[in-house]
MIMAR-345695 format. One record per residue (C-alpha): residue number from 1; x negated, y negated, z; residue in one letter. Coordinates in Angstrom, 1 decimal, m for minus. Each point is the difference from the previous one (the first is absolute). Example, Ala and Ser with C-alpha at 12.3 -4.5 7.8 and 13.67 -1.06 7.14 Angstrom:
BEGIN
[1 [m12.3 4.5 7.8] "a"]
[2 [m1.4 m3.4 m0.7] "s"]
This chain:
BEGIN
[1 [0.0 0.1 0.1] "m"]
[2 [m1.1 m3.7 m0.4] "n"]
[3 [m1.8 0.0 3.5] "e"]
[4 [m1.7 3.6 m0.7] "r"]
[5 [m0.5 0.2 m3.8] "e"]
[6 [m2.2 3.1 0.3] "d"]
[7 [2.7 2.1 1.9] "a"]
[8 [0.9 3.3 m1.7] "v"]
[9 [3.5 1.0 0.0] "i"]
[10 [0.1 3.9 0.2] "v"]
[11 [1.0 2.0 m3.2] "d"]
[12 [0.5 m3.3 m2.0] "v"]
[13 [m2.2 0.3 m2.9] "p"]
[14 [m2.5 m3.0 m0.2] "a"]
[15 [1.6 m1.6 m3.0] "a"]
[16 [3.0 m0.4 2.0] "f"]
[17 [m1.4 m1.3 3.3] "q"]
[18 [0.7 m3.7 m0.7] "p"]
[19 [3.7 0.7 m0.8] "k"]
[20 [0.3 2.4 3.0] "a"]
[21 [m1.6 m2.9 2.4] "r"]
[22 [2.2 m2.5 m1.5] "w"]
[23 [3.1 2.1 0.7] "a"]
[24 [m0.6 0.9 3.6] "i"]
[25 [m1.1 m3.8 0.7] "e"]
[26 [3.2 m1.2 m1.3] "t"]
[27 [1.9 2.5 2.3] "l"]
[28 [m2.1 m1.0 3.0] "l"]
[29 [0.5 m3.6 m0.6] "a"]
[30 [3.8 0.5 0.4] "a"]
[31 [m0.6 2.1 3.1] "s"]
[32 [m1.0 m1.0 3.7] "s"]
[33 [m3.5 1.1 m0.3] "e"]
[34 [m2.5 m2.4 m1.4] "p"]
[35 [m1.5 1.0 m3.3] "v"]
[36 [m3.5 1.2 0.6] "g"]
[37 [0.8 1.9 3.2] "e"]
[38 [1.9 3.1 m1.2] "v"]
[39 [m1.6 2.4 m2.3] "r"]
[40 [1.8 2.2 m2.5] "y"]
[41 [0.6 3.2 2.0] "p"]
[42 [m0.7 2.7 m2.7] "s"]
[43 [1.2 2.6 2.7] "s"]
[44 [3.4 m1.5 0.0] "a"]
[45 [0.3 m1.3 m3.5] "l"]
[46 [m2.2 1.8 m2.2] "p"]
[47 [m0.9 m1.8 m3.4] "g"]
[48 [0.6 2.4 m2.8] "s"]
[49 [m2.5 0.0 m2.8] "e"]
[50 [2.7 1.3 m2.0] "l"]
[51 [2.2 m2.8 0.5] "a"]
[52 [m2.4 m2.9 m0.8] "w"]
[53 [m1.0 1.8 m3.1] "r"]
[54 [3.2 m0.9 m1.3] "y"]
[55 [m1.2 m3.7 m0.5] "f"]
[56 [m2.7 1.1 m2.1] "d"]
[57 [2.3 2.0 m2.5] "a"]
[58 [1.1 m2.9 m2.1] "g"]
[59 [3.6 0.4 m0.7] "d"]
[60 [0.7 2.7 2.5] "a"]
[61 [3.7 m0.6 m0.1] "g"]
[62 [2.3 m0.9 2.8] "r"]
[63 [m0.4 2.0 3.0] "p"]
[64 [3.1 1.4 2.2] "a"]
[65 [1.1 m2.0 2.9] "i"]
[66 [1.5 1.1 3.2] "s"]
[67 [2.5 m1.8 2.0] "g"]
[68 [m2.5 m1.7 2.1] "d"]
[69 [m2.3 m1.1 m2.7] "g"]
[70 [m2.4 2.4 0.0] "m"]
[71 [m1.4 1.2 m3.4] "l"]
[72 [m0.5 3.4 m1.3] "d"]
[73 [m3.1 m0.4 m2.4] "f"]
[74 [0.4 3.4 m1.5] "g"]
[75 [0.0 3.6 1.1] "d"]
[76 [1.5 m1.2 3.3] "g"]
[77 [m3.0 m2.2 0.8] "v"]
[78 [1.1 m2.8 2.2] "a"]
[79 [m2.0 m2.6 2.0] "d"]
[80 [0.9 m3.0 2.0] "v"]
[81 [m2.7 m2.3 m0.8] "v"]
[82 [0.1 0.7 m3.7] "a"]
[83 [3.6 m0.4 0.2] "s"]
[84 [m0.3 m3.6 1.5] "v"]
[85 [m2.5 m0.8 m2.7] "f"]
[86 [2.2 1.1 m2.9] "w"]
[87 [3.2 m2.2 1.5] "h"]
[88 [m2.3 m3.0 1.0] "l"]
[89 [m1.9 m0.3 m3.2] "s"]
[90 [3.0 0.0 m2.0] "r"]
[91 [m1.9 3.0 m2.2] "w"]
[92 [3.2 0.3 m1.7] "e"]
[93 [0.0 m3.4 m1.3] "e"]
[94 [m3.2 0.3 m1.9] "r"]
[95 [0.1 m1.0 m3.7] "p"]
[96 [2.6 1.9 m2.1] "g"]
[97 [2.4 0.3 2.8] "a"]
[98 [3.7 m1.1 m0.7] "a"]
[99 [0.7 m3.4 m0.3] "r"]
[100 [3.5 m2.0 m0.2] "d"]
[101 [0.7 m2.9 m2.2] "q"]
[102 [m2.0 m2.5 2.0] "h"]
[103 [m3.1 2.4 0.0] "g"]
[104 [0.6 0.8 3.6] "r"]
[105 [m0.3 3.6 1.5] "f"]
[106 [3.5 0.5 1.1] "p"]
[107 [1.5 1.9 3.1] "a"]
[108 [1.9 2.6 m2.2] "a"]
[109 [m3.6 1.5 m1.5] "a"]
[110 [m1.4 0.2 3.7] "a"]
[111 [m0.6 3.5 1.4] "l"]
[112 [1.1 m1.2 3.6] "a"]
[113 [2.9 m1.6 1.4] "d"]
[114 [m1.1 m3.6 0.8] "p"]
[115 [3.0 0.1 2.5] "e"]
[116 [m1.8 2.8 1.9] "r"]
[117 [m3.5 m1.3 0.4] "p"]
[118 [m2.5 3.1 m0.5] "a"]
[119 [m3.2 m1.5 0.9] "a"]
[120 [1.7 m1.1 3.5] "d"]
[121 [1.2 3.5 0.4] "a"]
[122 [m3.5 1.4 m0.7] "l"]
[123 [m1.7 m2.6 2.3] "a"]
[124 [2.2 1.1 2.9] "g"]
[125 [m1.3 3.6 m0.6] "r"]
[126 [m3.5 m1.3 m0.2] "f"]
[127 [0.4 m1.9 3.3] "r"]
[128 [1.4 3.0 1.6] "a"]
[129 [m3.2 2.0 m1.1] "a"]
[130 [m2.3 m2.9 1.3] "v"]
[131 [1.9 m0.6 3.4] "a"]
[132 [0.4 m3.6 m1.3] "a"]
[133 [3.4 m2.1 0.3] "g"]
[134 [1.4 m2.4 m2.2] "p"]
[135 [m1.3 m3.5 m0.1] "r"]
[136 [0.7 m2.3 2.7] "g"]
[137 [1.9 m3.1 0.1] "g"]
[138 [3.3 1.3 m1.3] "g"]
[139 [1.2 m0.8 m3.5] "f"]
[140 [0.1 m2.9 m2.2] "a"]
[141 [1.7 m1.4 m3.1] "v"]
[142 [m1.3 m2.6 m2.3] "a"]
[143 [2.6 m2.6 m0.9] "l"]
[144 [m0.8 m0.8 m3.8] "t"]
[145 [1.8 m1.9 m2.8] "h"]
[146 [m0.9 m0.2 m3.7] "d"]
[147 [0.8 m3.5 m1.2] "v"]
[148 [1.2 1.0 m3.5] "d"]
[149 [2.5 m3.0 m0.7] "t"]
[150 [m0.5 m2.7 2.6] "p"]
[151 [2.8 m2.3 m1.4] "v"]
[152 [3.4 1.3 m1.8] "r"]
[153 [1.2 m3.3 m1.4] "w"]
[154 [m3.0 m1.0 m2.1] "h"]
[155 [1.6 m1.4 m3.1] "g"]
[156 [2.8 0.5 m2.5] "l"]
[157 [m1.3 3.3 m1.0] "r"]
[158 [0.7 1.3 3.6] "a"]
[159 [3.4 m1.5 m0.3] "v"]
[160 [0.6 2.0 m3.2] "r"]
[161 [m1.4 3.2 1.3] "a"]
[162 [2.4 m0.3 3.1] "a"]
[163 [2.8 m0.6 m2.3] "a"]
[164 [m0.8 3.2 m2.1] "g"]
[165 [m0.2 2.1 3.2] "r"]
[166 [3.4 m1.3 0.9] "t"]
[167 [1.6 0.8 m3.3] "r"]
[168 [m1.7 3.3 m0.1] "r"]
[169 [1.4 0.6 3.6] "a"]
[170 [3.4 m0.8 m1.3] "a"]
[171 [0.0 2.1 m2.9] "l"]
[172 [m1.3 3.1 1.9] "g"]
[173 [2.4 m0.5 2.9] "r"]
[174 [m2.5 m0.1 2.5] "r"]
[175 [2.2 m2.0 2.7] "t"]
[176 [m3.1 m0.2 2.3] "s"]
[177 [m2.3 m1.5 m2.2] "d"]
[178 [2.3 m2.3 m1.5] "l"]
[179 [1.0 m1.5 3.3] "r"]
[180 [m3.7 m0.4 0.9] "t"]
[181 [m0.9 m1.8 m3.3] "e"]
[182 [3.2 m2.4 0.5] "l"]
[183 [m0.9 m0.6 3.6] "r"]
[184 [m3.7 m1.0 m1.1] "g"]
[185 [1.6 m2.2 m2.8] "f"]
[186 [2.2 m1.7 2.6] "a"]
[187 [m2.9 m0.6 2.5] "d"]
[188 [m2.4 m1.5 m2.9] "a"]
[189 [1.4 m3.4 0.3] "p"]
[190 [m0.6 0.0 3.7] "l"]
[191 [m3.5 1.1 m0.5] "h"]
[192 [m0.7 m2.8 m2.3] "r"]
[193 [1.5 m2.7 2.2] "l"]
[194 [m2.4 1.5 2.8] "r"]
[195 [m3.2 0.4 m2.0] "g"]
[196 [0.0 3.7 0.7] "s"]
[197 [0.0 3.3 m1.8] "d"]
[198 [1.6 3.5 0.9] "p"]
[199 [m3.3 1.6 m0.7] "n"]
[200 [m2.1 m2.5 2.2] "w"]
[201 [0.5 2.4 3.3] "s"]
[202 [m2.9 m0.5 1.7] "f"]
[203 [1.4 m1.9 3.1] "e"]
[204 [2.9 2.6 0.2] "r"]
[205 [m2.5 2.8 m0.3] "v"]
[206 [m2.0 m1.5 3.0] "r"]
[207 [3.2 m0.6 2.1] "e"]
[208 [0.7 3.7 m0.4] "i"]
[209 [m3.5 1.3 0.8] "e"]
[210 [m0.7 m2.4 2.6] "s"]
[211 [3.1 1.4 2.1] "q"]
[212 [m1.8 3.3 m0.1] "h"]
[213 [m3.3 m1.0 1.0] "g"]
[214 [m1.3 0.3 m3.7] "g"]
[215 [m2.3 m1.6 m2.6] "r"]
[216 [m0.4 0.9 m3.7] "s"]
[217 [m2.4 0.1 m3.0] "t"]
[218 [1.7 m1.8 m3.4] "y"]
[219 [m1.7 1.3 m3.2] "f"]
[220 [m0.1 m3.1 m2.3] "v"]
[221 [m0.4 0.1 m3.7] "m"]
[222 [m2.6 m1.9 m1.7] "a"]
[223 [0.4 0.4 m3.7] "g"]
[224 [2.6 1.3 m2.6] "h"]
[225 [m1.1 1.6 m3.1] "t"]
[226 [2.8 2.6 m0.7] "h"]
[227 [3.9 m0.2 m0.1] "p"]
[228 [0.1 2.2 2.9] "a"]
[229 [m1.8 m2.8 2.2] "d"]
[230 [3.2 m2.0 m0.1] "g"]
[231 [2.2 m2.1 m2.4] "a"]
[232 [m1.3 m3.4 1.6] "a"]
[233 [m3.8 m0.1 0.1] "p"]
[234 [0.1 m3.8 m0.1] "a"]
[235 [2.3 m0.2 3.1] "a"]
[236 [m2.1 2.3 1.8] "y"]
[237 [m3.2 m2.1 m0.8] "e"]
[238 [1.9 m3.2 1.4] "r"]
[239 [0.7 1.5 3.4] "v"]
[240 [m2.8 2.4 0.6] "r"]
[241 [m2.1 m2.5 2.1] "e"]
[242 [3.3 m0.8 2.0] "a"]
[243 [0.6 3.8 0.6] "v"]
[244 [m3.5 0.3 1.3] "v"]
[245 [0.1 m3.0 2.2] "e"]
[246 [3.6 1.2 1.5] "q"]
[247 [m1.4 3.4 0.7] "v"]
[248 [m3.1 m1.0 1.7] "l"]
[249 [1.9 m2.9 2.1] "a"]
[250 [2.2 3.0 1.3] "q"]
[251 [m3.1 1.7 1.2] "g"]
[252 [0.4 2.9 m2.4] "d"]
[253 [m2.5 1.5 m2.3] "e"]
[254 [m0.4 m0.5 m3.8] "v"]
[255 [m1.2 2.7 m2.4] "a"]
[256 [m0.1 0.5 m3.8] "l"]
[257 [2.5 1.5 m2.2] "h"]
[258 [m2.2 0.8 m3.2] "p"]
[259 [2.4 m0.2 m3.2] "s"]
[260 [1.4 2.8 m2.0] "y"]
[261 [m3.3 0.2 m2.3] "e"]
[262 [m2.5 m0.8 2.9] "a"]
[263 [m0.6 3.6 0.7] "s"]
[264 [m1.4 0.7 m3.3] "e"]
[265 [m1.7 m3.4 m0.5] "r"]
[266 [m2.8 m0.6 2.8] "p"]
[267 [m0.5 m3.7 m1.5] "e"]
[268 [3.6 m0.7 0.9] "l"]
[269 [m0.3 1.3 3.4] "l"]
[270 [m3.1 m1.9 0.9] "r"]
[271 [1.6 m3.0 m1.6] "e"]
[272 [3.2 0.2 2.0] "q"]
[273 [m1.8 0.7 3.4] "a"]
[274 [m2.2 m3.0 m0.7] "h"]
[275 [3.1 m2.1 m0.5] "l"]
[276 [1.9 1.0 3.0] "l"]
[277 [m3.2 m0.2 2.1] "g"]
[278 [m0.2 m3.7 m0.7] "r"]
[279 [3.6 m0.5 1.0] "l"]
[280 [m0.7 1.8 3.5] "t"]
[281 [m3.5 m1.4 0.5] "g"]
[282 [m1.5 3.2 0.3] "a"]
[283 [m0.3 3.4 m1.9] "p"]
[284 [3.1 2.2 0.4] "v"]
[285 [m0.5 3.2 1.7] "a"]
[286 [2.8 2.2 m1.7] "g"]
[287 [1.9 1.2 m3.1] "v"]
[288 [3.2 1.6 m0.9] "r"]
[289 [0.5 0.2 m3.8] "f"]
[290 [3.1 m1.2 m1.8] "h"]
[291 [2.3 3.1 m0.8] "y"]
[292 [m2.4 1.7 2.3] "l"]
[293 [m1.7 0.3 m3.4] "r"]
[294 [m3.6 1.6 0.3] "h"]
[295 [m2.2 2.8 m0.5] "q"]
[296 [m1.3 1.8 3.2] "t"]
[297 [m3.0 1.4 m1.5] "h"]
[298 [m1.3 m3.3 m1.5] "g"]
[299 [1.8 m3.0 1.2] "t"]
[300 [m0.9 0.6 3.7] "l"]
[301 [m3.6 0.2 m0.7] "a"]
[302 [0.4 m3.4 m1.9] "e"]
[303 [1.4 m1.4 3.0] "l"]
[304 [m2.5 1.5 2.3] "d"]
[305 [m2.8 m1.6 m2.3] "g"]
[306 [1.4 m3.5 0.0] "m"]
[307 [0.1 0.2 3.8] "g"]
[308 [3.7 0.2 1.0] "f"]
[309 [0.5 1.3 3.4] "a"]
[310 [3.3 1.9 m0.4] "y"]
[311 [2.6 1.0 m2.7] "d"]
[312 [3.7 1.0 0.8] "s"]
[313 [0.9 1.2 m3.5] "s"]
[314 [0.2 3.5 0.8] "q"]
[315 [3.6 0.8 0.1] "g"]
[316 [2.7 1.4 m2.4] "f"]
[317 [2.6 m2.3 m1.6] "a"]
[318 [2.3 2.8 m0.5] "d"]
[319 [0.0 1.4 3.5] "r"]
[320 [m0.9 m1.0 3.4] "p"]
[321 [m2.8 1.7 1.9] "g"]
[322 [m3.5 0.5 m0.1] "f"]
[323 [m1.7 0.5 m3.3] "r"]
[324 [m3.1 1.9 1.8] "a"]
[325 [2.2 1.3 2.6] "g"]
[326 [m2.1 m1.9 2.9] "f"]
[327 [1.7 m2.6 1.8] "s"]
[328 [m3.2 m1.6 1.1] "h"]
[329 [m2.3 m2.4 m1.8] "p"]
[330 [m2.8 1.7 m1.3] "y"]
[331 [m3.1 m0.5 m2.2] "h"]
[332 [0.6 1.3 m3.5] "p"]
[333 [m2.5 2.5 m1.6] "y"]
[334 [m1.6 m1.0 m3.3] "d"]
[335 [m0.2 3.2 m1.7] "l"]
[336 [m2.3 m1.5 m2.9] "a"]
[337 [m2.5 m1.3 2.5] "a"]
[338 [0.5 2.9 2.4] "d"]
[339 [0.4 m2.0 3.1] "r"]
[340 [2.7 m1.9 2.1] "p"]
[341 [0.6 m3.6 m0.9] "l"]
[342 [m0.3 m2.9 2.7] "r"]
[343 [3.6 m1.1 m1.3] "l"]
[344 [2.6 1.1 2.6] "v"]
[345 [3.2 1.0 m1.5] "e"]
[346 [3.1 m0.8 1.9] "l"]
[347 [2.8 2.4 m0.9] "p"]
[348 [3.1 m1.6 m1.4] "l"]
[349 [3.1 2.3 1.7] "a"]
[350 [3.0 m2.1 m1.0] "v"]
[351 [1.2 m2.5 m2.5] "m"]
[352 [3.3 m1.6 m0.4] "d"]
[353 [0.0 0.1 m3.8] "a"]
[354 [m0.4 4.2 0.4] "t"]
[355 [2.8 0.1 2.2] "l"]
[356 [2.3 m2.7 m1.4] "a"]
[357 [m0.2 0.1 m3.8] "e"]
[358 [1.8 2.1 m2.2] "p"]
[359 [m3.0 1.0 m2.4] "r"]
[360 [m1.5 1.6 3.4] "y"]
[361 [2.2 1.4 2.8] "l"]
[362 [3.1 m2.6 0.0] "g"]
[363 [1.0 0.5 3.3] "l"]
[364 [2.3 m2.1 2.2] "t"]
[365 [m1.5 m2.1 2.6] "p"]
[366 [1.3 2.4 2.9] "a"]
[367 [m1.5 2.9 m1.8] "r"]
[368 [m3.1 m2.0 m0.8] "g"]
[369 [m0.5 m0.8 3.5] "l"]
[370 [0.5 3.7 1.2] "a"]
[371 [m2.8 1.1 m2.6] "r"]
[372 [m2.5 m2.7 0.9] "a"]
[373 [0.5 0.8 3.6] "q"]
[374 [m0.6 3.4 m0.6] "m"]
[375 [m3.4 m0.7 m2.0] "i"]
[376 [m1.1 m2.3 2.8] "l"]
[377 [0.9 2.7 2.8] "e"]
[378 [m3.1 2.1 m1.9] "r"]
[379 [m2.3 m2.9 0.7] "v"]
[380 [1.3 m0.2 3.4] "a"]
[381 [m0.6 3.6 0.9] "q"]
[382 [m3.3 0.2 m1.5] "s"]
[383 [m1.1 m3.2 1.8] "g"]
[384 [m0.7 m1.5 m3.4] "g"]
[385 [0.0 m3.2 m1.9] "t"]
[386 [1.4 m0.7 m3.3] "a"]
[387 [1.8 m2.9 m2.1] "a"]
[388 [3.5 m1.2 m0.4] "l"]
[389 [0.7 m2.1 m3.1] "l"]
[390 [3.0 m2.4 m0.4] "w"]
[391 [m0.1 m2.4 m2.8] "h"]
[392 [0.6 m3.6 0.5] "t"]
[393 [3.0 m0.1 m2.2] "d"]
[394 [2.1 2.2 2.3] "r"]
[395 [0.7 m2.4 2.7] "f"]
[396 [2.3 m2.4 m1.2] "d"]
[397 [3.7 0.8 1.6] "r"]
[398 [1.5 m0.2 m3.6] "s"]
[399 [m2.3 2.3 m1.9] "y"]
[400 [m1.4 2.3 2.7] "a"]
[401 [3.0 2.3 m0.2] "r"]
[402 [m0.6 1.0 3.8] "g"]
[403 [m3.5 0.8 m0.5] "w"]
[404 [m1.2 m3.0 2.3] "d"]
[405 [1.7 1.8 2.6] "r"]
[406 [m1.5 3.0 m0.6] "v"]
[407 [m3.4 m1.4 0.4] "y"]
[408 [0.9 m1.7 3.3] "d"]
[409 [1.5 3.4 1.3] "e"]
[410 [m3.1 1.8 m1.2] "l"]
[411 [m2.2 m2.2 2.0] "l"]
[412 [2.4 0.3 3.2] "n"]
[413 [m0.4 3.8 m0.5] "w"]
[414 [m4.0 m0.3 m0.1] "v"]
[415 [m0.1 m2.2 2.9] "a"]
[416 [2.6 2.1 2.2] "d"]
[417 [m2.3 3.0 m1.1] "r"]
[418 [m3.2 m1.7 1.6] "g"]
[419 [m1.4 m0.6 m3.5] "g"]
[420 [m2.0 m3.2 m0.5] "r"]
[421 [1.0 m2.6 m3.1] "l"]
[422 [m3.1 m1.0 m1.3] "v"]
[423 [m1.8 m1.6 m3.2] "t"]
[424 [m1.8 2.1 m2.5] "a"]
[425 [m3.3 m1.3 0.9] "a"]
[426 [0.7 0.8 3.9] "d"]
[427 [1.5 3.5 m0.8] "a"]
[428 [m3.4 1.0 m1.8] "v"]
[429 [m2.6 m1.6 2.6] "a"]
[430 [m2.2 2.4 1.5] "g"]
[431 [0.1 2.7 m2.8] "y"]
């Protein structure tokens, strides 16, 4: 491990020692035992040479998986640490894996169920073998917001778009959507009179979070190069500085929300980080990609090389839960360099759009609340730390459709359960 690089893990071939050390170190970081004081007990959890050889076989196919996340690497060969490496390294996301229309690896293609975190279950088995308990200090939820559309009424084009949504809702007899759009139209003159906007929700979010003792991180865009980045780049450009000033004045964190193409264009990523850093007065620490659009094997190493402290893009758009099956922050593994990154990954557990949008789960607010509580209960049980994402355009009472109340109730549930409500930067501190 980091403190004893010459340590040999019994029965693990020399070529796979770095991978095994990283997997063990990641498990220990989520335990009550300090890293460096617990050795891999080969008598309790023997490393299997056959299991590790799986990672040297190129495309060896997908292993079989048991209910607790343990993998069968062939001929009944199973190993806790090798299984943990497979899950946490996102081995199944290597080039050539399934992708959706946005180039993302979807939950539908994953071997493990993200709502039943496999690496958490294996971590429990590992801790039992080394007589270590969960990490102390309870659990934490990082409150995060992607600022995709900071203002709704940005001009005539926005009015026309709202009129189009109203017409389609009427023609489709979608009564709830029609009521929402008509109510929003009715409130528009009042917003104009006040100089406010339904998407400018920062004060309302702060009000909700402060009632529960929480602070949050806002991921702010710093460039538009693709239609998926939003319909009003000029409006975003006009208010970006005010967004940053508002968030910092509230005592919250500003982080970068790289645009749709930025994960494929490192020069864009650098440019956007530099622009946002100028506004905040210091380099931004963290990243979450727009649409969660990035490549695990490639993009995360780019972020690491640029000096970012953390990323929180590792979630699924189509399902809540844990992409790596782990409800703790961890250092991703760079397969190309055969080493862990300095960058910390903050798992994204629940996103409002996943729960609410018809293109994903399309749940009612009541069912969405129950689903989100079930996921966060996994974090509580493991003593973990994960991120909750609620977009800033889902807090106005006319347009929220009840999802603003879901957010409030979720925070109340976390606080009652004994969890801490923190910024993303605070969530990864100490990892």
